[in-house]
C-alpha positions in Angstrom: 0.0 0.0 0.0 1.4 3.4 -1.0 1.4 6.3 1.4 -0.8 9.1 -0.1 1.8 11.7 1.0 5.2 10.5 0.0 4.2 7.5 -2.3 6.4 5.1 -0.3 5.3 1.5 0.1 6.6 1.2 3.7 3.3 1.3 5.6 2.2 -0.6 8.7 -1.3 -1.6 9.7 -2.0 -0.3 13.2 -5.7 -1.2 13.5 -8.2 -3.4 11.6 -12.0 -3.4 11.9 -14.3 -5.8 10.1 -18.1 -5.5 9.9 -18.7 -8.7 7.9 -18.8 -7.1 4.5 -16.0 -4.5 4.7 -12.6 -4.4 6.3 -11.2 -1.0 7.3 -7.5 -0.7 8.1 -5.8 2.2 9.8 -2.3 2.5 8.5 0.8 4.6 9.2 3.7 5.4 6.8 6.9 4.2 8.4 8.9 6.9 6.5 6.9 10.1 7.0 4.5 9.1 9.9 1.3 10.0 8.0 -1.8 8.1 9.1 -4.5 7.0 6.7 -7.4 4.6 6.4 -8.0 2.0 3.7 -11.1 -0.1 3.0 -11.5 -3.5 1.5 -14.8 -4.8 0.1 -15.6 -8.3 -1.1 -16.3 -8.3 -4.9 -18.9 -10.8 -5.7 -18.9 -12.6 -9.1 -21.3 -11.3 -11.7 -24.6 -13.1 -11.6 -27.5 -12.9 -14.0 -31.2 -13.4 -13.2 -33.4 -15.1 -15.7 -36.8 -13.5 -15.6 -40.1 -15.3 -16.2 -40.1 -14.3 -19.9 -36.6 -15.5 -20.5 -35.0 -12.0 -20.4 -31.7 -11.7 -18.4 -30.7 -8.9 -16.1 -27.9 -8.4 -13.6 -28.5 -9.6 -10.1 -29.4 -6.8 -7.7 -29.5 -7.5 -3.9 -31.5 -4.3 -3.4 -34.5 -5.8 -5.3 -34.6 -8.7 -2.8 -34.3 -6.2 0.1 -37.1 -4.0 -1.3 -39.4 -7.0 -1.8 -38.9 -8.1 1.7 -39.4 -4.6 3.1 -42.6 -4.2 1.1 -44.0 -7.5 2.4 -43.1 -6.6 6.0 -44.4 -3.0 5.8 -46.3 -2.1 9.0 -45.5 -5.5 10.5 -43.7 -6.0 13.8 -40.3 -6.7 12.3 -37.0 -4.8 12.6 -34.7 -3.6 9.9 -31.8 -5.7 11.1 -33.9 -8.9 10.8 -34.8 -8.0 7.3 -31.1 -7.3 6.4 -30.2 -10.7 7.9 -32.8 -12.4 5.8 -31.5 -10.7 2.7 -27.9 -11.7 3.6 -29.0 -15.4 4.0 -30.8 -15.4 0.7 -27.8 -13.8 -1.1 -25.5 -16.3 0.5 -27.7 -19.2 -0.6 -27.8 -17.8 -4.2 -24.0 -17.5 -4.4 -23.5 -20.9 -2.7 -25.2 -22.5 -5.8 -22.1 -21.7 -7.7 -23.9 -20.7 -10.9 -23.6 -17.6 -13.0 -27.3 -17.5 -13.7 -30.4 -18.0 -11.5 -34.1 -18.0 -12.3 -36.1 -15.3 -10.6 -38.5 -18.1 -9.6 -35.8 -19.6 -7.5 -35.1 -16.3 -5.8 -38.8 -15.9 -5.0 -38.9 -19.3 -3.5 -35.9 -18.5 -1.2 -37.6 -15.3 -0.1 -40.9 -17.1 0.6 -39.1 -19.7 2.8 -37.5 -16.9 4.9 -40.7 -14.8 5.2 -42.7 -17.9 6.2 -40.3 -18.3 9.2 -40.4 -14.6 10.1 -44.0 -13.4 9.6 -47.0 -15.2 8.1 -48.7 -12.0 7.0 -45.6 -10.8 5.2 -45.3 -14.3 3.6 -48.9 -14.0 2.3 -48.3 -10.5 1.0 -45.2 -11.6 -0.9 -46.8 -14.8 -2.1 -49.8 -12.9 -3.5 -47.5 -10.9 -5.8 -45.0 -13.7 -6.5 -47.6 -16.2 -7.4 -49.9 -13.6 -9.0 -53.0 -14.4 -7.0 -56.0 -13.6 -9.2 -58.8 -13.8 -6.7 -59.6 -13.9 -3.0 -60.0 -17.7 -3.4 -56.2 -17.8 -4.0 -55.6 -16.0 -0.8 -58.0 -18.4 1.0 -56.3 -21.5 -0.3 -52.8 -20.3 0.7 -54.1 -19.3 4.2 -55.8 -22.7 4.5 -52.5 -24.4 3.7 -50.7 -22.3 6.3 -53.2 -23.0 9.1 -53.4 -26.7 8.2 -49.6 -27.1 8.8 -49.7 -25.5 12.3 
């Protein structure tokens, strides 16, 4: 790592902090004494999502997060729980080791997590994901949920 002041490569790490996604390192130049901070971020491989119609688009974690947040709107959930769910889903997606994933599979992963968290949020998400066409569709899904408890 080069010192931003004298461009020498003799720097020493004096502190490291990791939050799970990023690593921040506090460094000092052993030549001039200048202190500075560097940051490391994991670069995930490129992943494509295959939509229902066959169209491909780049994977976007934010879409998963927004879908979960929308389903959990005005429900007794906290933001950190929703972030943890999104983290688990993303980890599951990348653990598949493929460069492409169907949006259907992502939806299934989200539904599994929401079912564990909040059944109302699960029904909300399922109604959009499965394109419920009538109140009967809601009724069938709710009946399935109550029958399993």
